[in-house]
C-alpha positions in Angstrom: -65.5 24.1 199.6 -68.6 25.1 202.1 -71.0 22.2 202.7 -74.0 23.9 200.9 -76.2 22.4 198.3 -75.7 25.1 195.8 -71.8 25.1 196.1 -71.7 21.3 195.6 -74.1 21.5 192.7 -71.9 24.3 191.2 -69.0 22.4 191.6 -70.6 19.4 189.7 -71.4 21.8 186.8 -67.8 22.7 186.6 -66.3 19.1 186.6 -69.0 17.4 184.7 -70.7 20.2 182.6 -71.8 17.9 179.7 -73.3 15.1 181.8 -77.1 14.9 182.1 -78.5 16.3 185.3 -82.4 16.4 184.6 -84.7 14.4 182.5 -88.4 14.9 182.2 -89.9 13.2 179.2 -88.0 14.5 176.2 -86.6 17.5 178.1 -82.9 16.9 179.1 -80.6 19.3 180.8 -76.8 19.0 181.2 -75.2 20.0 184.5 -74.0 23.2 182.6 -77.6 23.9 181.6 -79.0 23.0 185.0 -76.6 25.6 186.7 -77.0 28.4 184.1 -81.0 28.2 184.2 -80.9 28.2 188.1 -78.5 31.1 188.0 -80.8 33.1 185.9 -83.8 32.3 188.1 -81.7 33.6 191.0 -81.0 36.8 189.3 -84.8 37.2 189.1 -85.3 36.5 192.7 -82.6 39.0 193.8 -84.2 41.6 191.5 -87.2 41.6 193.7 -85.1 42.0 196.8 -84.7 38.3 197.9 -81.5 37.1 199.3 -79.9 35.2 202.2 -82.8 33.4 204.2 -85.6 34.6 201.8 -88.2 31.8 201.7 -89.6 30.6 198.5 -92.7 28.5 198.0 -92.5 25.7 195.3 -96.2 24.8 194.3 -94.9 22.6 191.4 -95.3 18.9 190.2 -92.4 16.6 189.8 -90.4 18.1 187.0 -87.1 19.7 185.9 -88.5 23.0 186.8 -89.2 22.0 190.4 -85.5 21.2 190.8 -84.2 24.2 189.0 -86.4 26.6 191.0 -85.0 25.0 194.1 -81.5 25.3 193.0 -82.1 28.9 192.2 -83.2 29.4 195.9 -80.1 27.6 197.2 -77.9 30.0 195.0 -79.3 33.0 196.9 -78.8 31.3 200.1 -82.6 31.2 200.6 -84.9 28.6 201.9 -87.2 26.6 199.6 -90.6 25.7 200.9 -92.2 22.6 199.8 -96.0 23.1 199.0 -98.3 20.0 198.8 -99.9 20.7 195.5 -103.3 19.0 196.9 -103.8 21.7 199.6 -106.9 23.9 199.4 -107.2 27.8 199.7 -106.9 27.8 203.5 -104.0 25.4 203.7 -102.0 27.1 200.9 -102.6 30.6 202.7 -101.5 29.2 205.9 -98.3 27.4 204.6 -97.3 30.4 202.5 -97.8 33.0 205.3 -96.5 30.7 208.2 -93.2 30.2 206.2 -92.8 33.9 205.4 -92.6 33.1 201.8 -91.6 36.3 199.5 -91.8 34.3 196.2 -93.9 31.5 194.8 -93.0 29.3 191.9 -96.5 27.7 190.6 -97.7 25.3 188.1 -99.7 27.2 185.5 -102.7 24.7 186.0 -102.9 26.2 189.7 -103.5 29.8 188.5 -107.1 30.0 189.6 -105.8 28.9 193.2 -103.1 31.7 193.1 -105.4 34.2 191.9 -108.0 33.5 194.8 -105.2 33.7 197.5 -102.8 36.4 196.1 -104.2 39.4 198.0 -104.0 37.5 201.3 -100.2 36.9 200.9 -98.9 40.3 201.8 -95.3 39.1 202.1 -95.0 37.6 198.4 -93.2 39.9 196.2 -93.1 37.9 193.0 -95.2 34.9 191.6 -93.3 33.0 189.0 -95.6 30.9 186.6 -94.3 27.6 185.0 -96.0 27.2 181.6 -98.0 24.0 181.1 -100.5 25.3 178.5 -102.5 27.1 181.1 -103.4 30.8 180.7 -100.6 33.1 181.6 -101.5 35.4 184.6 -100.9 38.9 184.1 -99.3 39.7 187.4 -97.0 36.6 187.4 -93.5 36.2 185.8 -93.2 33.7 183.1 -90.8 31.1 184.1 -89.0 30.6 180.5 -89.2 34.1 179.8 -87.5 35.0 183.1 -84.7 32.6 182.3 -84.2 34.2 178.8 -84.2 37.6 179.9 -81.9 37.4 183.0 -78.1 37.0 183.0 -76.8 34.4 185.3 -76.2 35.6 189.0 -72.6 35.6 190.0 -71.5 32.7 192.3 -71.4 33.9 196.1 -70.1 32.5 199.0 -72.4 30.9 201.5 -72.5 29.5 205.0 -73.0 26.0 206.1 -75.3 27.2 208.7 -77.7 28.6 206.2 -81.2 27.0 206.8 -82.8 24.0 204.8 -86.3 23.4 205.5 -88.8 20.9 204.8 -92.6 21.3 205.8 -94.1 18.2 207.0 -97.7 17.7 207.3 -98.1 14.6 209.5 -101.2 12.9 210.3 -102.7 15.6 212.5 -102.6 19.4 212.7 -101.2 22.1 210.3 -97.9 21.5 208.5 -94.7 22.3 210.3 -91.3 23.4 209.0 -88.4 21.2 210.1 -85.2 23.2 210.2 -81.8 21.9 209.4 -78.6 23.6 208.5 -77.1 23.0 204.8 -74.1 21.6 206.3 -75.5 19.0 208.5 -78.2 17.8 206.1 -75.8 17.7 203.2 -73.3 15.7 205.1 -76.1 13.1 206.2 -77.2 12.7 202.6 -73.5 12.1 201.4 -73.4 9.5 204.2 -76.6 8.0 202.7 -75.0 8.0 199.2 -71.9 5.9 200.8 -74.3 3.5 202.4 -75.9 3.0 199.0 -72.4 2.5 197.3 -72.7 5.5 195.1 -69.6 6.8 196.5 -67.0 5.2 198.7 -68.4 5.1 202.4 -66.5 7.5 204.6 -66.2 7.6 208.4 -65.9 11.5 208.0 -67.4 13.3 205.0 -64.8 15.2 203.0 -66.5 17.9 201.2 -63.5 19.0 199.2 -63.1 15.4 197.9 -66.7 15.0 196.6 -66.1 16.7 193.2 -63.0 14.4 192.6 -65.2 11.3 193.2 -67.8 12.8 191.0 -65.3 13.2 188.1 -63.8 9.7 188.8 -67.4 8.2 188.6 -68.2 10.3 185.4 -65.0 8.9 183.8 -65.8 5.3 184.6 -69.3 5.9 183.2 -71.0 5.1 186.3 -73.0 8.1 187.3 -76.4 7.0 188.8 -79.8 7.6 187.3 -82.7 8.1 189.7 -86.5 8.1 189.5 -88.3 9.4 192.5 -91.6 7.8 191.8 -93.0 9.7 194.7 -93.6 13.5 195.0 -90.6 15.7 195.3 -92.6 17.8 197.6 -92.3 15.3 200.2 -89.0 14.2 202.0 -88.6 10.7 200.7 -88.8 11.9 197.0 -86.6 15.0 197.6 -83.9 13.7 199.8 -83.5 10.1 198.6 -84.7 10.6 195.1 -83.0 13.8 194.0 -80.7 15.2 196.6 -78.6 12.2 197.2 -78.0 11.4 193.5 -77.4 15.1 192.5 -74.8 15.3 195.4 -72.9 12.7 193.5 -73.3 14.1 190.0 -76.2 11.8 189.2 -79.2 12.3 186.9 -82.7 12.8 188.3 -85.6 11.5 186.2 -89.0 13.0 186.8 -92.5 11.9 185.8 -94.6 15.0 186.0 -98.2 13.4 185.7 -100.2 13.1 188.8 -101.2 9.7 190.2 -98.8 6.7 190.2 -98.5 4.7 187.0 -96.5 1.7 187.4 -96.3 0.9 183.7 -95.1 4.3 182.7 -92.6 4.0 185.5 -91.1 0.8 184.1 -91.2 2.3 180.5 -89.1 5.3 181.9 -86.8 2.6 183.6 -86.1 1.1 180.3 -85.7 4.3 178.4 -83.3 6.0 180.8 -81.5 2.9 182.1 -82.4 3.9 185.7 -80.2 2.6 188.5 -82.4 3.6 191.6 -86.0 3.9 192.1 -87.4 5.7 195.3 -90.9 4.8 196.6 -92.9 5.0 199.6 -94.0 1.5 200.8 -96.6 -1.0 199.5 -98.6 2.0 198.1 -96.3 2.0 195.4 -94.6 -1.4 195.6 -97.8 -3.4 195.3 -99.0 -1.7 192.0 -95.4 -2.2 190.6 -95.5 -5.9 191.6 -98.9 -6.2 189.9 -97.6 -4.5 186.8 -94.6 -6.7 186.4 -96.7 -9.8 187.0 -99.2 -8.9 184.3 -96.5 -7.9 181.9 -94.7 -11.2 182.5 -98.0 -13.2 182.0 -98.8 -11.3 178.8 -95.2 -12.4 177.5 -94.0 -8.6 177.5 -91.8 -8.5 180.6 -90.1 -5.1 181.4 -86.3 -5.0 181.2 -85.1 -4.2 184.9 -81.5 -5.0 184.0 -80.1 -1.5 185.0 -81.9 -1.2 188.3 -79.6 -1.8 191.2 -81.9 -0.7 194.0 -85.4 0.2 194.9 -85.4 2.4 198.0 -88.4 2.9 200.3 -89.0 5.2 203.4 -91.7 6.4 205.5 -94.3 3.6 205.8 -93.9 -0.2 206.0 -93.0 -2.4 203.1 -94.2 -5.8 203.5 -91.9 -8.8 202.9 -94.5 -10.5 200.8 -94.3 -7.4 198.4 -90.6 -7.3 198.4 -90.4 -11.2 197.6 -92.8 -10.5 194.8 -90.7 -7.8 193.2 -87.5 -9.9 193.6 -89.0 -12.6 191.5 -88.6 -10.3 188.5 -85.1 -9.0 189.1 -82.1 -9.5 191.4 -81.6 -6.2 193.2 -81.3 -4.6 196.3 -84.4 -3.4 198.3 -83.5 -0.8 200.8 -86.2 -0.1 203.5 -85.4 3.1 205.3 -87.3 3.7 208.4 -87.5 7.4 209.3 -89.3 10.7 209.1 -88.6 14.3 208.3 -87.4 14.6 211.8 -84.7 11.7 211.8 -83.6 8.5 210.4 -84.2 5.5 212.6 -83.0 2.2 211.0 -83.0 0.3 207.8 -83.4 -3.1 206.3 -81.9 -4.6 203.2 -83.4 -7.5 201.3 -82.3 -9.4 198.3 -83.0 -12.8 196.7 -80.3 -14.3 198.9 -81.2 -12.4 202.1 -84.9 -11.7 202.4 -86.1 -9.5 205.2 -89.3 -9.7 207.6 -91.9 -6.9 207.5 -91.0 -4.0 209.9 -87.7 -5.4 211.3 -84.9 -3.2 211.0 -81.2 -2.8 211.9 -80.9 0.2 214.1 -78.8 3.2 213.0 -75.7 4.2 214.9 -76.8 6.7 217.6 -80.4 5.6 217.7 -81.9 4.8 221.2 -85.2 3.3 222.3 -86.6 4.4 225.8 -89.7 3.9 227.8 -92.1 6.7 228.3 -90.5 6.7 232.0 -87.1 7.4 230.4 -85.4 4.2 230.7 -83.5 2.2 227.9 -85.6 -0.8 226.6 -83.6 -4.0 227.3 -83.3 -6.2 224.1 -85.9 -9.1 224.2 -87.9 -7.6 227.2 -91.1 -7.1 225.1 -91.2 -3.7 226.4 -92.2 -1.0 223.7 -90.5 2.3 223.6 -90.1 5.6 221.9 -87.4 5.8 219.3 -84.7 8.6 219.6 -82.3 9.5 217.0 -79.1 11.5 217.2 -76.7 12.6 214.5 -79.0 14.5 212.1 -81.2 16.2 214.5 -83.1 19.2 213.2 -82.7 22.6 214.8 -86.4 22.6 215.6 -89.8 23.4 214.0 -90.0 27.0 212.3 -92.0 29.3 214.7 -93.0 26.5 217.1 -90.8 26.4 220.1 -93.2 24.4 222.2 -93.4 21.5 219.7 -89.5 21.8 219.2 -88.7 21.5 223.0 -91.2 18.3 222.9 -89.5 16.5 220.1 -85.7 17.6 220.0 -84.4 17.2 223.6 -81.4 15.9 225.6 -81.2 12.8 227.0 -78.1 11.6 229.1 -76.2 14.6 227.6 -77.1 13.9 224.1 -79.5 15.7 221.9 -82.1 13.5 220.2 -85.2 13.8 218.2 -88.2 12.0 219.2 -90.6 12.2 216.5 -93.1 10.0 218.1 -92.5 6.3 216.8 -92.5 3.3 218.9 -90.7 0.1 218.7 -89.8 -3.2 220.3 -86.1 -4.1 220.7 -85.4 -7.7 219.6 -82.9 -10.0 221.4 -80.3 -9.5 218.5 -80.6 -5.8 218.8 -82.8 -5.2 215.9 -86.0 -3.2 216.2 -89.7 -4.1 215.3 -91.5 -0.9 214.4 -94.9 -0.6 216.0 -95.9 2.8 214.7 -96.5 6.5 215.5 -97.8 6.8 219.1 -100.2 9.5 218.2 -102.1 6.7 216.3 -102.0 4.3 219.1 -105.3 2.7 220.1 -106.0 2.2 223.6 -108.4 -0.5 224.1 -109.4 -2.3 227.4 -106.1 -0.9 228.8 -103.9 -2.4 226.1 -102.0 -0.5 223.4 -102.5 -1.5 219.9 -100.5 0.2 216.9 -102.4 0.3 213.7 -99.3 -0.7 211.4 -99.1 -3.9 213.2 -102.8 -4.9 212.4 -102.8 -3.6 209.0 -99.8 -5.8 208.1 -101.6 -8.8 209.5 -104.7 -8.1 207.6 -102.9 -7.5 204.4 -101.3 -10.9 204.5 -104.8 -12.2 203.4 -104.6 -13.1 199.6 -107.9 -11.3 199.0 -106.8 -8.0 200.7 -105.2 -5.3 198.6 -104.8 -2.5 201.2 -105.8 -1.7 204.7 -105.9 0.9 207.5 -106.8 0.6 211.1 -108.1 3.3 213.5 -109.7 3.3 216.9 -113.3 4.4 217.5 -114.9 5.3 220.7 -116.3 2.3 222.6 -118.4 2.4 225.9 -116.9 -0.9 227.1 -113.3 -0.8 225.9 -112.6 2.8 225.6 -111.7 2.5 221.9 -112.3 -0.6 219.6 -110.0 -1.7 216.8 -111.7 -0.9 213.4 -110.2 -2.0 210.2 -110.7 -0.4 206.6 -109.9 -2.7 203.9 -110.1 -3.0 200.1 -109.9 -6.1 197.8 -107.7 -7.3 195.3 -109.4 -7.4 191.8 -111.9 -10.1 191.5 -111.4 -11.3 195.2 -113.7 -11.0 198.2 -113.9 -12.5 201.8 -116.2 -12.2 204.6 -115.8 -10.0 207.8 -115.6 -12.8 210.3 -113.4 -14.9 207.9 -110.8 -12.1 207.8 -110.9 -11.6 211.6 -110.3 -15.1 212.1 -107.3 -15.1 209.7 -105.7 -12.2 211.6 -106.1 -14.2 214.8 -103.2 -16.5 213.4 -100.9 -13.7 213.5 -102.0 -11.3 216.4 -103.0 -11.5 219.9 -106.7 -11.4 220.6 -106.9 -7.8 222.0 -105.4 -6.5 218.7 -107.9 -8.1 216.3 -110.2 -5.8 214.6 -113.6 -5.8 216.2 -115.1 -4.7 212.8 -114.0 -4.5 209.2 -115.4 -1.8 206.7 -114.8 -2.8 203.2 -114.2 0.0 201.0 -113.6 0.5 197.2 -110.3 2.2 197.8 -108.2 2.8 200.9 -107.3 6.5 200.6 -103.7 7.5 201.0 -101.7 10.8 200.5 -99.9 11.2 197.2 -96.7 10.1 198.9 -98.3 6.8 200.0 -98.5 7.5 203.5 -101.6 6.7 205.3 -104.4 9.0 205.6 -105.7 8.2 209.0 -108.1 11.3 209.3 -110.0 10.0 206.1 -110.2 6.5 207.7 -111.3 7.6 211.0 -114.0 10.0 209.4 -115.3 7.2 207.1 -115.4 4.6 209.9 -117.1 7.0 212.2 -119.9 7.9 209.5 -120.4 4.1 208.5 -120.0 2.3 211.9 -120.5 5.1 214.6 
């Protein structure tokens, strides 16, 4: 059996046809139904001339339809393109044109956006509208009607070398498509499933043996149920929240409403008996902790008995918030340090073994080297950039220059260097400092925003924080913090700066603090440094 997502999913549909694969509200789909609906959509795509390597944009909210549409693209050996539903016209046109998209699945509520850009997308052959009560566009295929009117596409042989791609926006610049092969990416996700204990951990992944494991787990009644609480349009939600559980026959529960509602999440956990929750750092974990605290105080605690793990990736997840969650339920908290370009390390916390903020056990095949190209010695206090081997992308789509800068050989091994910096501690663990592109140079010293943010967020009155560098005649750049308060709390600027002095060297202290009603983040919880810098420059100069 080829290592291809469509092929593995098809095999799951054969061996566990009646197990539930998708849940969205009251809408449940078995593996047999999931496969059948995706196959009918695949027929629609092929009827418009799409096939191997055809790109298809998914402009869709978290839903069963998102995963069905993606599966249909995999079935034709095409390439799904994740679209950030927050994008405006220019960004949408850029992404769909840059990706060479030939088809677009879109949420009905974005009909006006689609109408406004339709004539500027010459490569798109078909638009497919997912019904959400919005007016049906006359030029678009209706999603459910297409499923009803098309026969399932016959299964085909596919290559492990088919491209799998995820567009990443990063913190600056236009989105970039990060390319992998299906075979390489799928094996990495199966290794992740093994590390989580969803399947036996294997040194070498046996693709042919996966369906046997899935059948065994099904017969034992232990198929996993996963909720990606963050958007599927981002890597954390899709890879850890959907692809990993799907590969091992699990069910994916989606919450379609925009904006994160922790109370709704916990109600879904209780209703669906969720085992794994996937989030992105404190932006999700803090509201979850607050909701649990409030429910307990009101004598209506949520039942978390089914939850084995909460997994976070992409941004820092503070030790204090982890401890706050663990007070409510004994589970494993997995903090996976990585980016679309590669996985770097992980941290596991439980009641018995708490874990400090930003300290990670390094993954096999990961190195930390100085800007001069030398290995960072453990305990030296020298910062270095992180390089990951193993699952290294083929490159960025249509960007050879950026590919050459990010994915390169070091000592005969190909690594990905996405731009993250870290310290290597005496015990070999690494302390994440942050993305080099966000580094603040002040009076000749380098300051990484994440380190300052975490120190500030330790204050009892502070809810969230971002740190940026502003131009400064004396220091080159000065450190500026934007912070929001916990409900009913307040502190003074100088008191907060004095507090951070207990945790940071003097040169890292914020010179100014701007208190804001809300610290703006992307829907996936990642820092919006562009907003932070623009706001700080406008208010503080």
